[in-house]
PDB file with SEQRES, HELIX, SHEET and CRYST1 records, atoms N, CA, C and O in Angstrom:
SEQRES   1 A   84  MET SER LYS GLU ARG VAL ALA GLU LEU ILE GLY ASP PRO          
SEQRES   2 A   84  ASP PHE SER ARG LEU ASP TYR THR LYS GLY PRO LYS GLU          
SEQRES   3 A   84  LYS TRP LEU GLY SER THR TRP THR TYR TRP LEU ARG LYS          
SEQRES   4 A   84  ARG ASP SER GLY VAL ASN VAL TYR ASP PRO CYS LEU GLU          
SEQRES   5 A   84  ILE SER PHE TRP THR ASN ASP ARG ALA GLN TRP ILE VAL          
SEQRES   6 A   84  PRO SER ASN ILE GLU GLY LEU LYS GLU LYS GLY SER PRO          
SEQRES   7 A   84  TYR ILE TRP GLY GLY PRO                                      
HELIX    1 AA1 LYS A    3  ILE A   10  1                                   8    
SHEET    1 AA1 5 PHE A  15  TYR A  20  0                                        
SHEET    2 AA1 5 TRP A  28  TRP A  36 -1                                        
SHEET    3 AA1 5 CYS A  50  PHE A  55 -1                                        
SHEET    4 AA1 5 ALA A  61  SER A  67 -1                                        
SHEET    5 AA1 5 LYS A  75  GLY A  76 -1                                        
CRYST1    1.000    1.000    1.000  90.00  90.00  90.00 P 1           1          
ATOM      1  N   MET A   1      11.667 175.243-253.807  1.00  0.00           N  
ATOM      2  CA  MET A   1      10.680 175.609-252.841  1.00  0.00           C  
ATOM      3  C   MET A   1      11.057 174.969-251.484  1.00  0.00           C  
ATOM      4  O   MET A   1      11.556 173.845-251.420  1.00  0.00           O  
ATOM      5  N   SER A   2      10.808 175.701-250.450  1.00  0.00           N  
ATOM      6  CA  SER A   2      11.128 175.210-249.126  1.00  0.00           C  
ATOM      7  C   SER A   2      10.040 174.237-248.573  1.00  0.00           C  
ATOM      8  O   SER A   2       8.924 174.210-249.092  1.00  0.00           O  
ATOM      9  N   LYS A   3      10.360 173.462-247.550  1.00  0.00           N  
ATOM     10  CA  LYS A   3       9.450 172.574-246.873  1.00  0.00           C  
ATOM     11  C   LYS A   3       8.328 173.374-246.312  1.00  0.00           C  
ATOM     12  O   LYS A   3       7.164 172.986-246.402  1.00  0.00           O  
ATOM     13  N   GLU A   4       8.662 174.467-245.746  1.00  0.00           N  
ATOM     14  CA  GLU A   4       7.688 175.417-245.156  1.00  0.00           C  
ATOM     15  C   GLU A   4       6.644 175.875-246.145  1.00  0.00           C  
ATOM     16  O   GLU A   4       5.449 175.861-245.850  1.00  0.00           O  
ATOM     17  N   ARG A   5       7.099 176.287-247.338  1.00  0.00           N  
ATOM     18  CA  ARG A   5       6.158 176.731-248.423  1.00  0.00           C  
ATOM     19  C   ARG A   5       5.373 175.601-248.893  1.00  0.00           C  
ATOM     20  O   ARG A   5       4.187 175.797-249.162  1.00  0.00           O  
ATOM     21  N   VAL A   6       5.889 174.424-249.029  1.00  0.00           N  
ATOM     22  CA  VAL A   6       5.133 173.252-249.510  1.00  0.00           C  
ATOM     23  C   VAL A   6       4.056 172.943-248.505  1.00  0.00           C  
ATOM     24  O   VAL A   6       2.918 172.709-248.911  1.00  0.00           O  
ATOM     25  N   ALA A   7       4.347 172.926-247.189  1.00  0.00           N  
ATOM     26  CA  ALA A   7       3.296 172.735-246.211  1.00  0.00           C  
ATOM     27  C   ALA A   7       2.268 173.801-246.107  1.00  0.00           C  
ATOM     28  O   ALA A   7       1.136 173.535-245.702  1.00  0.00           O  
ATOM     29  N   GLU A   8       2.625 175.011-246.460  1.00  0.00           N  
ATOM     30  CA  GLU A   8       1.611 176.102-246.508  1.00  0.00           C  
ATOM     31  C   GLU A   8       0.653 175.909-247.684  1.00  0.00           C  
ATOM     32  O   GLU A   8      -0.541 176.189-247.574  1.00  0.00           O  
ATOM     33  N   LEU A   9       1.199 175.419-248.834  1.00  0.00           N  
ATOM     34  CA  LEU A   9       0.411 175.180-250.062  1.00  0.00           C  
ATOM     35  C   LEU A   9      -0.483 174.021-249.977  1.00  0.00           C  
ATOM     36  O   LEU A   9      -1.662 174.145-250.306  1.00  0.00           O  
ATOM     37  N   ILE A  10       0.003 172.861-249.544  1.00  0.00           N  
ATOM     38  CA  ILE A  10      -0.718 171.579-249.605  1.00  0.00           C  
ATOM     39  C   ILE A  10      -0.885 170.857-248.267  1.00  0.00           C  
ATOM     40  O   ILE A  10      -1.448 169.764-248.201  1.00  0.00           O  
ATOM     41  N   GLY A  11      -0.386 171.485-247.211  1.00  0.00           N  
ATOM     42  CA  GLY A  11      -0.537 170.822-245.910  1.00  0.00           C  
ATOM     43  C   GLY A  11       0.630 169.888-245.514  1.00  0.00           C  
ATOM     44  O   GLY A  11       1.597 169.712-246.255  1.00  0.00           O  
ATOM     45  N   ASP A  12       0.494 169.318-244.341  1.00  0.00           N  
ATOM     46  CA  ASP A  12       1.426 168.382-243.818  1.00  0.00           C  
ATOM     47  C   ASP A  12       1.283 167.054-244.631  1.00  0.00           C  
ATOM     48  O   ASP A  12       0.204 166.716-245.117  1.00  0.00           O  
ATOM     49  N   PRO A  13       2.401 166.336-244.750  1.00  0.00           N  
ATOM     50  CA  PRO A  13       2.433 165.087-245.567  1.00  0.00           C  
ATOM     51  C   PRO A  13       1.666 163.988-244.763  1.00  0.00           C  
ATOM     52  O   PRO A  13       1.437 164.066-243.556  1.00  0.00           O  
ATOM     53  N   ASP A  14       1.306 162.979-245.556  1.00  0.00           N  
ATOM     54  CA  ASP A  14       0.655 161.788-244.971  1.00  0.00           C  
ATOM     55  C   ASP A  14       1.880 160.811-244.383  1.00  0.00           C  
ATOM     56  O   ASP A  14       1.677 159.988-243.490  1.00  0.00           O  
ATOM     57  N   PHE A  15       3.005 160.994-244.930  1.00  0.00           N  
ATOM     58  CA  PHE A  15       4.206 160.215-244.599  1.00  0.00           C  
ATOM     59  C   PHE A  15       5.388 160.949-244.837  1.00  0.00           C  
ATOM     60  O   PHE A  15       5.497 161.646-245.846  1.00  0.00           O  
ATOM     61  N   SER A  16       6.384 160.840-243.897  1.00  0.00           N  
ATOM     62  CA  SER A  16       7.662 161.506-244.040  1.00  0.00           C  
ATOM     63  C   SER A  16       8.787 160.519-243.638  1.00  0.00           C  
ATOM     64  O   SER A  16       8.656 159.745-242.690  1.00  0.00           O  
ATOM     65  N   ARG A  17       9.921 160.588-244.424  1.00  0.00           N  
ATOM     66  CA  ARG A  17      11.057 159.758-244.049  1.00  0.00           C  
ATOM     67  C   ARG A  17      12.414 160.481-244.330  1.00  0.00           C  
ATOM     68  O   ARG A  17      12.539 161.302-245.238  1.00  0.00           O  
ATOM     69  N   LEU A  18      13.391 160.125-243.507  1.00  0.00           N  
ATOM     70  CA  LEU A  18      14.762 160.662-243.794  1.00  0.00           C  
ATOM     71  C   LEU A  18      15.425 159.716-244.718  1.00  0.00           C  
ATOM     72  O   LEU A  18      15.237 158.502-244.630  1.00  0.00           O  
ATOM     73  N   ASP A  19      16.225 160.273-245.632  1.00  0.00           N  
ATOM     74  CA  ASP A  19      16.888 159.498-246.749  1.00  0.00           C  
ATOM     75  C   ASP A  19      18.383 159.563-246.452  1.00  0.00           C  
ATOM     76  O   ASP A  19      18.942 160.616-246.146  1.00  0.00           O  
ATOM     77  N   TYR A  20      19.063 158.275-246.568  1.00  0.00           N  
ATOM     78  CA  TYR A  20      20.462 158.141-246.319  1.00  0.00           C  
ATOM     79  C   TYR A  20      21.054 157.269-247.453  1.00  0.00           C  
ATOM     80  O   TYR A  20      20.347 156.482-248.081  1.00  0.00           O  
ATOM     81  N   THR A  21      22.360 157.433-247.691  1.00  0.00           N  
ATOM     82  CA  THR A  21      23.048 156.536-248.601  1.00  0.00           C  
ATOM     83  C   THR A  21      23.174 155.250-247.909  1.00  0.00           C  
ATOM     84  O   THR A  21      22.970 155.179-246.697  1.00  0.00           O  
ATOM     85  N   LYS A  22      23.505 154.215-248.623  1.00  0.00           N  
ATOM     86  CA  LYS A  22      23.628 152.848-248.061  1.00  0.00           C  
ATOM     87  C   LYS A  22      25.112 152.532-247.881  1.00  0.00           C  
ATOM     88  O   LYS A  22      25.942 153.080-248.606  1.00  0.00           O  
ATOM     89  N   GLY A  23      25.463 151.667-246.938  1.00  0.00           N  
ATOM     90  CA  GLY A  23      26.753 151.288-246.794  1.00  0.00           C  
ATOM     91  C   GLY A  23      27.235 151.653-245.390  1.00  0.00           C  
ATOM     92  O   GLY A  23      26.469 152.160-244.571  1.00  0.00           O  
ATOM     93  N   PRO A  24      28.529 151.384-245.121  1.00  0.00           N  
ATOM     94  CA  PRO A  24      29.095 151.573-243.771  1.00  0.00           C  
ATOM     95  C   PRO A  24      29.257 153.098-243.486  1.00  0.00           C  
ATOM     96  O   PRO A  24      29.218 153.478-242.316  1.00  0.00           O  
ATOM     97  N   LYS A  25      29.424 153.925-244.431  1.00  0.00           N  
ATOM     98  CA  LYS A  25      29.619 155.379-244.174  1.00  0.00           C  
ATOM     99  C   LYS A  25      28.344 156.047-244.647  1.00  0.00           C  
ATOM    100  O   LYS A  25      28.373 156.729-245.672  1.00  0.00           O  
ATOM    101  N   GLU A  26      27.185 155.882-243.930  1.00  0.00           N  
ATOM    102  CA  GLU A  26      25.977 156.419-244.285  1.00  0.00           C  
ATOM    103  C   GLU A  26      26.094 158.005-244.347  1.00  0.00           C  
ATOM    104  O   GLU A  26      26.791 158.578-243.510  1.00  0.00           O  
ATOM    105  N   LYS A  27      25.479 158.651-245.239  1.00  0.00           N  
ATOM    106  CA  LYS A  27      25.448 160.043-245.360  1.00  0.00           C  
ATOM    107  C   LYS A  27      23.948 160.508-245.523  1.00  0.00           C  
ATOM    108  O   LYS A  27      23.207 159.961-246.340  1.00  0.00           O  
ATOM    109  N   TRP A  28      23.570 161.455-244.776  1.00  0.00           N  
ATOM    110  CA  TRP A  28      22.120 161.986-244.833  1.00  0.00           C  
ATOM    111  C   TRP A  28      21.961 162.749-246.156  1.00  0.00           C  
ATOM    112  O   TRP A  28      22.744 163.645-246.470  1.00  0.00           O  
ATOM    113  N   LEU A  29      20.968 162.385-246.894  1.00  0.00           N  
ATOM    114  CA  LEU A  29      20.687 162.978-248.189  1.00  0.00           C  
ATOM    115  C   LEU A  29      19.628 164.129-248.088  1.00  0.00           C  
ATOM    116  O   LEU A  29      19.654 165.116-248.824  1.00  0.00           O  
ATOM    117  N   GLY A  30      18.744 163.924-247.161  1.00  0.00           N  
ATOM    118  CA  GLY A  30      17.603 164.846-247.057  1.00  0.00           C  
ATOM    119  C   GLY A  30      16.384 164.056-246.554  1.00  0.00           C  
ATOM    120  O   GLY A  30      16.515 163.181-245.699  1.00  0.00           O  
ATOM    121  N   SER A  31      15.237 164.364-247.076  1.00  0.00           N  
ATOM    122  CA  SER A  31      13.967 163.704-246.660  1.00  0.00           C  
ATOM    123  C   SER A  31      13.039 163.701-247.793  1.00  0.00           C  
ATOM    124  O   SER A  31      13.202 164.391-248.799  1.00  0.00           O  
ATOM    125  N   THR A  32      12.001 162.853-247.585  1.00  0.00           N  
ATOM    126  CA  THR A  32      10.946 162.634-248.595  1.00  0.00           C  
ATOM    127  C   THR A  32       9.574 162.764-247.869  1.00  0.00           C  
ATOM    128  O   THR A  32       9.383 162.214-246.784  1.00  0.00           O  
ATOM    129  N   TRP A  33       8.568 163.552-248.538  1.00  0.00           N  
ATOM    130  CA  TRP A  33       7.306 163.650-248.018  1.00  0.00           C  
ATOM    131  C   TRP A  33       6.380 162.962-249.061  1.00  0.00           C  
ATOM    132  O   TRP A  33       6.572 163.101-250.268  1.00  0.00           O  
ATOM    133  N   THR A  34       5.412 162.246-248.569  1.00  0.00           N  
ATOM    134  CA  THR A  34       4.381 161.590-249.417  1.00  0.00           C  
ATOM    135  C   THR A  34       3.014 162.060-249.048  1.00  0.00           C  
ATOM    136  O   THR A  34       2.623 162.123-247.883  1.00  0.00           O  
ATOM    137  N   TYR A  35       2.283 162.396-250.125  1.00  0.00           N  
ATOM    138  CA  TYR A  35       0.901 162.753-249.980  1.00  0.00           C  
ATOM    139  C   TYR A  35       0.019 161.814-250.924  1.00  0.00           C  
ATOM    140  O   TYR A  35       0.168 161.762-252.145  1.00  0.00           O  
ATOM    141  N   TRP A  36      -0.907 161.090-250.206  1.00  0.00           N  
ATOM    142  CA  TRP A  36      -1.874 160.268-250.913  1.00  0.00           C  
ATOM    143  C   TRP A  36      -3.128 161.041-251.217  1.00  0.00           C  
ATOM    144  O   TRP A  36      -3.787 161.555-250.313  1.00  0.00           O  
ATOM    145  N   LEU A  37      -3.461 161.125-252.484  1.00  0.00           N  
ATOM    146  CA  LEU A  37      -4.668 161.908-252.911  1.00  0.00           C  
ATOM    147  C   LEU A  37      -5.975 161.016-252.654  1.00  0.00           C  
ATOM    148  O   LEU A  37      -7.062 161.530-252.391  1.00  0.00           O  
ATOM    149  N   ARG A  38      -5.785 159.729-252.747  1.00  0.00           N  
ATOM    150  CA  ARG A  38      -6.954 158.878-252.565  1.00  0.00           C  
ATOM    151  C   ARG A  38      -6.337 157.478-252.271  1.00  0.00           C  
ATOM    152  O   ARG A  38      -5.387 157.055-252.928  1.00  0.00           O  
ATOM    153  N   LYS A  39      -6.911 156.784-251.267  1.00  0.00           N  
ATOM    154  CA  LYS A  39      -6.491 155.450-250.871  1.00  0.00           C  
ATOM    155  C   LYS A  39      -7.646 154.481-251.132  1.00  0.00           C  
ATOM    156  O   LYS A  39      -8.781 154.796-250.776  1.00  0.00           O  
ATOM    157  N   ARG A  40      -7.413 153.355-251.717  1.00  0.00           N  
ATOM    158  CA  ARG A  40      -8.486 152.381-252.000  1.00  0.00           C  
ATOM    159  C   ARG A  40      -8.837 151.572-250.774  1.00  0.00           C  
ATOM    160  O   ARG A  40      -9.972 151.107-250.667  1.00  0.00           O  
ATOM    161  N   ASP A  41      -7.894 151.376-249.816  1.00  0.00           N  
ATOM    162  CA  ASP A  41      -8.076 150.750-248.576  1.00  0.00           C  
ATOM    163  C   ASP A  41      -7.121 151.275-247.555  1.00  0.00           C  
ATOM    164  O   ASP A  41      -6.486 152.309-247.767  1.00  0.00           O  
ATOM    165  N   SER A  42      -7.003 150.579-246.440  1.00  0.00           N  
ATOM    166  CA  SER A  42      -6.155 151.110-245.363  1.00  0.00           C  
ATOM    167  C   SER A  42      -4.595 150.844-245.708  1.00  0.00           C  
ATOM    168  O   SER A  42      -3.706 151.494-245.157  1.00  0.00           O  
ATOM    169  N   GLY A  43      -4.367 149.945-246.561  1.00  0.00           N  
ATOM    170  CA  GLY A  43      -2.915 149.573-246.818  1.00  0.00           C  
ATOM    171  C   GLY A  43      -2.456 150.500-248.000  1.00  0.00           C  
ATOM    172  O   GLY A  43      -3.221 151.251-248.605  1.00  0.00           O  
ATOM    173  N   VAL A  44      -1.149 150.360-248.249  1.00  0.00           N  
ATOM    174  CA  VAL A  44      -0.580 151.079-249.407  1.00  0.00           C  
ATOM    175  C   VAL A  44      -0.748 150.328-250.726  1.00  0.00           C  
ATOM    176  O   VAL A  44      -0.447 149.136-250.789  1.00  0.00           O  
ATOM    177  N   ASN A  45      -1.195 150.957-251.723  1.00  0.00           N  
ATOM    178  CA  ASN A  45      -1.432 150.329-253.028  1.00  0.00           C  
ATOM    179  C   ASN A  45      -0.686 151.157-254.083  1.00  0.00           C  
ATOM    180  O   ASN A  45      -0.849 152.375-254.154  1.00  0.00           O  
ATOM    181  N   VAL A  46       0.082 150.523-254.849  1.00  0.00           N  
ATOM    182  CA  VAL A  46       0.910 151.211-255.891  1.00  0.00           C  
ATOM    183  C   VAL A  46       0.085 151.913-256.889  1.00  0.00           C  
ATOM    184  O   VAL A  46       0.605 152.785-257.585  1.00  0.00           O  
ATOM    185  N   TYR A  47      -1.237 151.587-257.023  1.00  0.00           N  
ATOM    186  CA  TYR A  47      -2.182 152.261-257.983  1.00  0.00           C  
ATOM    187  C   TYR A  47      -2.749 153.476-257.343  1.00  0.00           C  
ATOM    188  O   TYR A  47      -3.330 154.284-258.067  1.00  0.00           O  
ATOM    189  N   ASP A  48      -2.646 153.696-256.072  1.00  0.00           N  
ATOM    190  CA  ASP A  48      -3.176 154.943-255.539  1.00  0.00           C  
ATOM    191  C   ASP A  48      -2.521 156.163-255.939  1.00  0.00           C  
ATOM    192  O   ASP A  48      -1.290 156.185-255.957  1.00  0.00           O  
ATOM    193  N   PRO A  49      -3.253 157.278-256.291  1.00  0.00           N  
ATOM    194  CA  PRO A  49      -2.523 158.455-256.700  1.00  0.00           C  
ATOM    195  C   PRO A  49      -1.897 159.108-255.539  1.00  0.00           C  
ATOM    196  O   PRO A  49      -2.480 159.329-254.477  1.00  0.00           O  
ATOM    197  N   CYS A  50      -0.623 159.415-255.819  1.00  0.00           N  
ATOM    198  CA  CYS A  50       0.183 160.106-254.725  1.00  0.00           C  
ATOM    199  C   CYS A  50       1.171 160.999-255.221  1.00  0.00           C  
ATOM    200  O   CYS A  50       1.444 160.972-256.421  1.00  0.00           O  
ATOM    201  N   LEU A  51       1.777 161.840-254.396  1.00  0.00           N  
ATOM    202  CA  LEU A  51       2.723 162.803-254.762  1.00  0.00           C  
ATOM    203  C   LEU A  51       3.922 162.682-253.736  1.00  0.00           C  
ATOM    204  O   LEU A  51       3.729 162.751-252.523  1.00  0.00           O  
ATOM    205  N   GLU A  52       5.129 162.503-254.279  1.00  0.00           N  
ATOM    206  CA  GLU A  52       6.308 162.389-253.392  1.00  0.00           C  
ATOM    207  C   GLU A  52       7.129 163.569-253.705  1.00  0.00           C  
ATOM    208  O   GLU A  52       7.363 163.864-254.876  1.00  0.00           O  
ATOM    209  N   ILE A  53       7.617 164.317-252.632  1.00  0.00           N  
ATOM    210  CA  ILE A  53       8.523 165.431-252.831  1.00  0.00           C  
ATOM    211  C   ILE A  53       9.787 165.098-251.966  1.00  0.00           C  
ATOM    212  O   ILE A  53       9.704 164.912-250.752  1.00  0.00           O  
ATOM    213  N   SER A  54      10.883 165.040-252.620  1.00  0.00           N  
ATOM    214  CA  SER A  54      12.246 164.912-251.987  1.00  0.00           C  
ATOM    215  C   SER A  54      12.857 166.215-251.791  1.00  0.00           C  
ATOM    216  O   SER A  54      12.833 167.093-252.653  1.00  0.00           O  
ATOM    217  N   PHE A  55      13.442 166.343-250.573  1.00  0.00           N  
ATOM    218  CA  PHE A  55      14.010 167.608-250.187  1.00  0.00           C  
ATOM    219  C   PHE A  55      15.562 167.300-249.877  1.00  0.00           C  
ATOM    220  O   PHE A  55      15.941 166.254-249.350  1.00  0.00           O  
ATOM    221  N   TRP A  56      16.371 168.307-250.259  1.00  0.00           N  
ATOM    222  CA  TRP A  56      17.824 168.255-249.918  1.00  0.00           C  
ATOM    223  C   TRP A  56      17.935 168.468-248.370  1.00  0.00           C  
ATOM    224  O   TRP A  56      16.940 168.666-247.673  1.00  0.00           O  
ATOM    225  N   THR A  57      19.204 168.415-247.882  1.00  0.00           N  
ATOM    226  CA  THR A  57      19.415 168.611-246.486  1.00  0.00           C  
ATOM    227  C   THR A  57      19.200 170.097-246.087  1.00  0.00           C  
ATOM    228  O   THR A  57      19.100 170.427-244.906  1.00  0.00           O  
ATOM    229  N   ASN A  58      19.134 170.971-247.101  1.00  0.00           N  
ATOM    230  CA  ASN A  58      18.760 172.334-246.792  1.00  0.00           C  
ATOM    231  C   ASN A  58      17.228 172.669-246.761  1.00  0.00           C  
ATOM    232  O   ASN A  58      16.786 173.810-246.623  1.00  0.00           O  
ATOM    233  N   ASP A  59      16.488 171.558-246.903  1.00  0.00           N  
ATOM    234  CA  ASP A  59      14.989 171.582-246.841  1.00  0.00           C  
ATOM    235  C   ASP A  59      14.390 172.240-247.998  1.00  0.00           C  
ATOM    236  O   ASP A  59      13.305 172.814-247.895  1.00  0.00           O  
ATOM    237  N   ARG A  60      15.108 172.181-249.207  1.00  0.00           N  
ATOM    238  CA  ARG A  60      14.589 172.744-250.431  1.00  0.00           C  
ATOM    239  C   ARG A  60      14.142 171.518-251.420  1.00  0.00           C  
ATOM    240  O   ARG A  60      14.874 170.543-251.586  1.00  0.00           O  
ATOM    241  N   ALA A  61      12.997 171.645-251.999  1.00  0.00           N  
ATOM    242  CA  ALA A  61      12.547 170.587-252.938  1.00  0.00           C  
ATOM    243  C   ALA A  61      13.535 170.478-253.969  1.00  0.00           C  
ATOM    244  O   ALA A  61      14.045 171.456-254.515  1.00  0.00           O  
ATOM    245  N   GLN A  62      13.841 169.117-254.271  1.00  0.00           N  
ATOM    246  CA  GLN A  62      14.797 168.844-255.413  1.00  0.00           C  
ATOM    247  C   GLN A  62      14.215 167.791-256.440  1.00  0.00           C  
ATOM    248  O   GLN A  62      14.722 167.625-257.549  1.00  0.00           O  
ATOM    249  N   TRP A  63      13.161 167.125-256.006  1.00  0.00           N  
ATOM    250  CA  TRP A  63      12.555 166.090-256.919  1.00  0.00           C  
ATOM    251  C   TRP A  63      11.090 165.912-256.516  1.00  0.00           C  
ATOM    252  O   TRP A  63      10.795 165.593-255.364  1.00  0.00           O  
ATOM    253  N   ILE A  64      10.180 166.118-257.460  1.00  0.00           N  
ATOM    254  CA  ILE A  64       8.807 165.990-257.224  1.00  0.00           C  
ATOM    255  C   ILE A  64       8.223 164.944-258.144  1.00  0.00           C  
ATOM    256  O   ILE A  64       8.306 165.105-259.362  1.00  0.00           O  
ATOM    257  N   VAL A  65       7.618 163.846-257.608  1.00  0.00           N  
ATOM    258  CA  VAL A  65       7.223 162.752-258.424  1.00  0.00           C  
ATOM    259  C   VAL A  65       5.743 162.427-258.205  1.00  0.00           C  
ATOM    260  O   VAL A  65       5.379 161.886-257.160  1.00  0.00           O  
ATOM    261  N   PRO A  66       4.890 162.752-259.180  1.00  0.00           N  
ATOM    262  CA  PRO A  66       3.523 162.359-259.147  1.00  0.00           C  
ATOM    263  C   PRO A  66       3.350 160.894-259.569  1.00  0.00           C  
ATOM    264  O   PRO A  66       4.001 160.470-260.523  1.00  0.00           O  
ATOM    265  N   SER A  67       2.540 160.141-258.930  1.00  0.00           N  
ATOM    266  CA  SER A  67       2.241 158.753-259.429  1.00  0.00           C  
ATOM    267  C   SER A  67       0.748 158.568-259.598  1.00  0.00           C  
ATOM    268  O   SER A  67      -0.059 158.860-258.715  1.00  0.00           O  
ATOM    269  N   ASN A  68       0.422 158.064-260.784  1.00  0.00           N  
ATOM    270  CA  ASN A  68      -1.007 157.846-261.086  1.00  0.00           C  
ATOM    271  C   ASN A  68      -1.873 159.030-260.938  1.00  0.00           C  
ATOM    272  O   ASN A  68      -3.006 158.975-260.460  1.00  0.00           O  
ATOM    273  N   ILE A  69      -1.278 160.140-261.380  1.00  0.00           N  
ATOM    274  CA  ILE A  69      -2.083 161.459-261.526  1.00  0.00           C  
ATOM    275  C   ILE A  69      -1.913 161.983-262.951  1.00  0.00           C  
ATOM    276  O   ILE A  69      -0.870 162.488-263.367  1.00  0.00           O  
ATOM    277  N   GLU A  70      -2.981 161.825-263.628  1.00  0.00           N  
ATOM    278  CA  GLU A  70      -3.076 162.130-265.041  1.00  0.00           C  
ATOM    279  C   GLU A  70      -2.665 163.622-265.282  1.00  0.00           C  
ATOM    280  O   GLU A  70      -3.118 164.529-264.585  1.00  0.00           O  
ATOM    281  N   GLY A  71      -1.771 163.830-266.320  1.00  0.00           N  
ATOM    282  CA  GLY A  71      -1.436 165.196-266.664  1.00  0.00           C  
ATOM    283  C   GLY A  71      -0.279 165.780-265.889  1.00  0.00           C  
ATOM    284  O   GLY A  71       0.211 166.838-266.282  1.00  0.00           O  
ATOM    285  N   LEU A  72       0.208 165.156-264.788  1.00  0.00           N  
ATOM    286  CA  LEU A  72       1.336 165.714-264.089  1.00  0.00           C  
ATOM    287  C   LEU A  72       2.586 164.863-264.438  1.00  0.00           C  
ATOM    288  O   LEU A  72       2.503 163.647-264.610  1.00  0.00           O  
ATOM    289  N   LYS A  73       3.706 165.531-264.530  1.00  0.00           N  
ATOM    290  CA  LYS A  73       5.086 164.839-264.768  1.00  0.00           C  
ATOM    291  C   LYS A  73       5.963 165.207-263.692  1.00  0.00           C  
ATOM    292  O   LYS A  73       5.799 166.216-263.006  1.00  0.00           O  
ATOM    293  N   GLU A  74       6.987 164.300-263.537  1.00  0.00           N  
ATOM    294  CA  GLU A  74       8.027 164.630-262.468  1.00  0.00           C  
ATOM    295  C   GLU A  74       8.791 165.823-262.807  1.00  0.00           C  
ATOM    296  O   GLU A  74       8.940 166.171-263.978  1.00  0.00           O  
ATOM    297  N   LYS A  75       9.308 166.496-261.761  1.00  0.00           N  
ATOM    298  CA  LYS A  75      10.122 167.617-261.983  1.00  0.00           C  
ATOM    299  C   LYS A  75      11.312 167.600-261.051  1.00  0.00           C  
ATOM    300  O   LYS A  75      11.174 167.222-259.887  1.00  0.00           O  
ATOM    301  N   GLY A  76      12.529 168.015-261.549  1.00  0.00           N  
ATOM    302  CA  GLY A  76      13.723 167.906-260.834  1.00  0.00           C  
ATOM    303  C   GLY A  76      14.427 166.538-261.092  1.00  0.00           C  
ATOM    304  O   GLY A  76      14.183 165.915-262.125  1.00  0.00           O  
ATOM    305  N   SER A  77      15.278 166.082-260.180  1.00  0.00           N  
ATOM    306  CA  SER A  77      15.946 164.895-260.379  1.00  0.00           C  
ATOM    307  C   SER A  77      16.245 164.239-259.044  1.00  0.00           C  
ATOM    308  O   SER A  77      16.200 164.915-258.016  1.00  0.00           O  
ATOM    309  N   PRO A  78      16.548 162.949-259.021  1.00  0.00           N  
ATOM    310  CA  PRO A  78      16.852 162.235-257.802  1.00  0.00           C  
ATOM    311  C   PRO A  78      18.084 162.798-257.118  1.00  0.00           C  
ATOM    312  O   PRO A  78      18.805 163.634-257.663  1.00  0.00           O  
ATOM    313  N   TYR A  79      18.299 162.308-255.902  1.00  0.00           N  
ATOM    314  CA  TYR A  79      19.571 162.770-255.174  1.00  0.00           C  
ATOM    315  C   TYR A  79      20.846 162.476-255.975  1.00  0.00           C  
ATOM    316  O   TYR A  79      20.981 161.415-256.585  1.00  0.00           O  
ATOM    317  N   ILE A  80      21.755 163.415-255.960  1.00  0.00           N  
ATOM    318  CA  ILE A  80      22.985 163.254-256.674  1.00  0.00           C  
ATOM    319  C   ILE A  80      24.083 163.336-255.608  1.00  0.00           C  
ATOM    320  O   ILE A  80      24.061 164.206-254.738  1.00  0.00           O  
ATOM    321  N   TRP A  81      25.032 162.418-255.697  1.00  0.00           N  
ATOM    322  CA  TRP A  81      26.127 162.496-254.676  1.00  0.00           C  
ATOM    323  C   TRP A  81      26.727 163.910-254.572  1.00  0.00           C  
ATOM    324  O   TRP A  81      26.997 164.591-255.561  1.00  0.00           O  
ATOM    325  N   GLY A  82      26.917 164.301-253.288  1.00  0.00           N  
ATOM    326  CA  GLY A  82      27.461 165.694-253.043  1.00  0.00           C  
ATOM    327  C   GLY A  82      26.464 166.642-252.681  1.00  0.00           C  
ATOM    328  O   GLY A  82      26.804 167.661-252.080  1.00  0.00           O  
ATOM    329  N   GLY A  83      25.177 166.413-252.998  1.00  0.00           N  
ATOM    330  CA  GLY A  83      24.114 167.437-252.573  1.00  0.00           C  
ATOM    331  C   GLY A  83      24.029 168.588-253.494  1.00  0.00           C  
ATOM    332  O   GLY A  83      24.627 168.611-254.569  1.00  0.00           O  
ATOM    333  N   PRO A  84      23.284 169.532-253.061  1.00  0.00           N  
ATOM    334  CA  PRO A  84      22.968 170.713-253.907  1.00  0.00           C  
ATOM    335  C   PRO A  84      24.115 171.535-254.197  1.00  0.00           C  
ATOM    336  O   PRO A  84      23.991 172.545-254.889  1.00  0.00           O  
TER     337      PRO A  84                                                      
END                                                                             
């Protein structure tokens, strides 16, 4: 699914970041969007229900990870060297 389609379905993310490999020869892997479904206070809390969607450099979703959301399971897989 494309970033555009994800935004159409669930809106703009609460947080977005670009993802890179580590080391002297950094390589752009893609980006990750985070959606918080509920926050207990103004800071980040690992127990808050959230959804993270990682996108390849072609802006296609490749890993969807729900946290603290009953009944949902992760789909896809983390970044793999070499890209899609």
